[in-house]
N, C-alpha and C positions, 0 to 999 in steps of 0.2 A: 555608375550605380549598379549594385549587384541585385539581380532579380531571381525570384524563385516562385514556386506555386504557393508556398506558405512560409511565414516567418514564425518560428517557435521561440518564445522568450522563456528560457528555463531548460537547462541541459541535465536535469535530474533523471531519475529512473523512468518516469512516465514520458517526459519530453523526448528522450532518446528513443524509447520504444516506438512512439508515434512516428518519428522521423524515419526509422528503419522500415516500419510497416508501409509508409508512403513510398519510400524508395523501391521496395520490392514490387510495387505496382506502377512504377514509372512517374511518380510525382516527386518534385524536388522541394527541399526545405533548406532554410538557413536557421541554424540553432544558435541563439545568443545567450551567454551565461556570464555573470560577473566573476565567477570563481575560477581560479587556475585549475584545470582538470587534474593535474598531478596531485594537488592537495586533497581532492575528493576520494582518493583511493587508499587513504590511510585509516587504520582503526580509530585514530584520534578524531578524525572528521566525522565519522559515522560508525559507531561500534555496534549498531543494531543488526539483527538478523530477521529475515522476513519469511513467512510461510507463503510461498507462491502456490496459489490454488491450482488444481489439476487443469481447469479451463485456461487460466493464465499461462500455464506451462505449454499447453497445446499451441497457444499463440506464439510463444517464444520459439517453439520448434518450427512452426510454419514460416516464420520470418527469418529463420537461420541463426538464432543466437544460441541454441542449445548446445552445439558442438564446443563452444568456449566454456560452457558450464558443466560439461560432462565430468562426473566424478567428484564434483564439489558440493552437491546437494544431498541432503538426507531425506529420504521419503518418509512421510508421516503415514503410518499404517493404522493408527488408532488415535482417537481423541477421547479423553476421559475428563469428565466434568463433575466436580463435587462441591458441597457446601462445607467448607472447612475440611477437616479430616474425619467428618462424620461418615458412617457407612451409607451405601446407596449412591445415587447420582446417575449420570448418564454415561454410556459408553458407545462411541460410534466406530464401527468396524466395517469397512467395505467388503463385499463378497470376495471369496477366494479367486485370485487371478484378475481382479478388477484394478483399475488405476488407484494409486494412493490418493489420500485426501488432499495432499499438497506436498511440497518439497521445500525444506528449509534451506535457505542460502544466506550467507553473510551479505549485507548490503554492499559492502565494498567490492565483493566478487561480482555481484550482479552489475554494479556500475562499470567495473573494468571490462566485463564481457560486452556490455552494450556499447561502451565507447570504442573498443577494438573493432566491433562490428561496423560501427558508423564509418570508420576509417576505410573500410572496403566498399562503402556505398558510394557509387558514382553521383548520386543525386542529393547527398547530404553535405552541406558546408557548415563546419563547426567554427564558430566565431567566439573564441574563449581565450582569455578573459575579455569581456567587453561590456559596456553599459549603454543602454539607450539614453540619449539626451533629449530627443523629441520624437513623438509618435503622432502621425496624422492618419485618421481613418475617415475616408469620405467616399463619395460616389465613384471616384476614379480608382480607388484601391487603398492600400496601406503603404505608407512610407515611414521608415525609421531612420533617424539620424543618430549615429553613435557618437559617443564623446570623443572618439579619435577622428571624427569628421567623415567616416565612411557612411555611405548612404545605401539603404536596402529598400527593396520594394517587392510587394506581392499582393495578390488579391485578398488574402486572409491573414489575420494575426491570431496566433494561439497563445493564450496565457498558461504557462506551466511552471510558474515560479514558486509554488508552494503556498503555505497557509497565509503568508503576509503579501500576497500578490499585488504589486504596485499597479499592474495592468488592470486588475479587477477594481481597485480603488479609484484609479483615474477614470474608469468607465462609469463610476458612481452606481455600481451594482449593489443594492442593499444586501446585507449579510446578517442572518441571525447568528448570534455567538454568545457563548458563556464559557467561563473557566471552571473546571472542576478543582476542588480544593485538594488536589492530588498531584504528585509527580511520579513518573515511572522511572524506577531504577533499572538500568539495563546492564547486564553482566554476562560473562561466560564462566561456567564452572565445569570441573571434572568430578566424576563420582565413581564409586567402587563398582556398582552394578550396572549392567547394560540397560539402556533405556527402552530396548525392544521397539524402537521406532514409534514410541507413543508420545503424544503431546498431552499435557495436563493443564487444566484450568481450575485452580482451587480458589474458591471465593471466600474471602474473609470480610467481616464488616468494615475493616480499615481499607479494603481494596483487594482486587483480584491479584493472584499470584500465578503466573504462567511459566511452565517448564516446557521448552521446545527442543526436540531432539536434533543433535548435530553430529557430524562425523568427526572421529570414529564414534562407536556406540557408547563410549563412556564420557561424552562431552555434551553439554546442553547450554542453550541460551536461557537466561532468566529475565522475565519482564515483571517487575514487582511494583504494583501501585501502592504508594504509601502517602499519608498526609503530607502536604507540601512542607509544613513546618518541621517535619522530621528528616527531610531529604538531605540537608547539609550534614547533619550528624551521621546519617547512614553512609554517606559517601566518605566521611572522614574515618570510619571504623577501620582498624587494622584488618588485614586480609583474614587472619584466623578468626577474629570475632565476627566478621561478615559472613564467613563460611558457616560458622556455627548458627547464625540467625537464619541463613538460607536452609540449612539442614533441618532446623526446627520447623520451619514452615512447610517443608516437604514431608515431615513425619518420619524421616529417616528411611523411606522405602527405597532410595537409591544408594544407601550406604553413606560412607564418609565423603564429605564435600570439600573441595579446595577451589579457590579462586584461580581462574586461568587467563585473566586479562584485565585491562583497565575497566573501571566502572564509569558510567555516565548517567545523567538524569535529564528528563524532559518534562516540562510542565504540561499538564494535560488539559485540553480544551475541546470545545465543540464549535464548529461553524458550518453554516450552510448558505450558499449564495441563493438568493431568490430566483435567479435565472443563470444559465450557463452560457448565454450568448448575448451579444449586442451588435451594433453595426460593424460588420466585417471582423467580428471577434468571437472566438470560442474559448471557453475555459475547460481545462482537463486537470484531473487529479486534485491535489490539496488546494489548488487555486479556487476550485469550486465547492469543495466540501472537506471537512476534517472531522474525524470521529475518534471516539475513545478506542484504544487498542484492545479492548476486552475480547473481541472475536478475531483479531488479526486480519481484518478486511480492508484496512485503509489503502494499501498499495494495490490490492486486487480491484478495488473500486476504480482506481486511476487507470489500471490496465483495461478495464472494461470501457472506460471513457475513450481510451486510445483506440481500441478495436472498433467501437461504434463510429467515432469520428472518421477514422481511416476509411471505413466502408462507405460512409455518406459522401466523402470527398472523391473517392475513386469512382464510385458510381455516377456522381455528378460530372466528373471530368469526362467520362465516357459518353455522356449525353451532350457534351460541349458547353456545359453551364459555367458561369463565372463561379469560382470556388468561394467567393464571398457573398454569393446570392442568399437573400433572406430565406428562400424556400429550403435551401440545404441546411442552413443553420436552425431553422424551425424544426426540421426533421431530427436533427441531433438533439435539440432541446427536448422534444417529446420523448425521444427514445430513452434518454438518460435521466430525466428529472425524477420520475417516479421511483426508479430503482435506487438512486442515490438517497432520496428522502426516506424510503422505507428502511434501508440499511442503517442510516444515521439515527432514525427514531428507535430502531430495535436495539442498537448498542447503547444508546442513552438510557433507554428503559431498563435494560439489564443492569447497567451500572447503578442505577438508583434502587432497583429491586434488591440486588444483593448487598447493598450498603445499609439495609435496615437491620439494626442489631437486635439481639434477643433470641431466646430459645423458641418462642412461638413462631417468629418469622422464619427461623431456620427450619423448623418442622414443616411449615407450609411449603417452603421452597423444595424441601426433599420429597414431600408428598407429590408435588407437581412434577418433579424430575422422574419420579417413579412411574407416574402415569405415562409420561412421554416415552420412557424406556420400553413400556409394554405396548404402546400404540405404534404399530409398524409404519402406517402412512405418514403420521406426524414426524416420526424420527427420520424417515427417508427424506421428507421435505427439508428438514434441518440439515441433513448430510449433503443434499444437493446445493443448499445455500453455501455451505462450507466449501464445497468444490467450485463454486461460482457457476453452477450449471442450471440456474433457475431463470425464468423469464424469457424474454426475446433475445437470445444470444447472438451477438455478431458472428459472422462467418469465421473470423480468425480464432475466436474462442472455441469453435468447434473443430479446429484443426484444418480448416479449408481456406484456400486463397479466395480473394474477392473477385 
């Protein structure tokens, strides 16, 4: 039987980050995932790009992942928000010399950097591909029997399998969920003009349209929310026609557009687990909460989960506590439940607010954005949220070891 301090079910971005963070502080983990890791590194598996907030980036630096990502990320120096192509809106610019608002990375590069880092971790055992056949959580600990007959044991089980977490379902943890009648078209484009390291969120009644800067300066990622009924037709458009549609949504301010890679689409939905813990179980990332990509905070919420849970477990281990102790899990639950709920509610509210059609609704939204643009404290608070620097921040997100 293989033993570790924790068993992590799910070897995605959040699961691997947590394993590395624990390793850096002397705790061991076994990471189990059903997917062959080689398949996860292709653009066809995940063609998305993610804005890693400045706080999340500090954690990646602290746990030693940054060297493998050096030169691959595009700093976001400005965020511009508008209601369609109407004048006015919001513009977030950090002070001169300050950290960027975030850094754009292709998901596959993040995944490769994390996986390569785990290979150098003495306390991380990657068991991939593998599927759990039976899981027992009781007073003695956690035992996982894999389909290939291997047996794993630990004091704590961590569910990091994503939105459809079988571990969460098996624990009968209630989930509030609904689907948006939208799909996100994800693509990479090249454009004539330099993006100047600016990210754009353009709100249309049919759904938000995000332009996210990538390297070099004439390449961007597009995340375009459209009615689900139109998604198949949009995916089937020839590249030239698709580029024309993208250019039209941009208003032409980046010049001529060309498609620069395969397109994919994801159905959009919301889910939020009533609790993040159960007996000898903790949920992290999308296993506990899934939000609309309107503000690009989904992965960063998962990184915040990982940072908080790592701190709870490391500090508990130093006190000699059982890592599956209910007191430790209660601390994690209290720490993360309010933050995840508030971000989820805010993104859902924005999605609904900007989906109201009509000139009057647009005028009201632009008036509100104008007020925020002129209200320094409110704008600073929103910028702190974008950076992941609000609330009770775990030590790793501050760039400190635990």
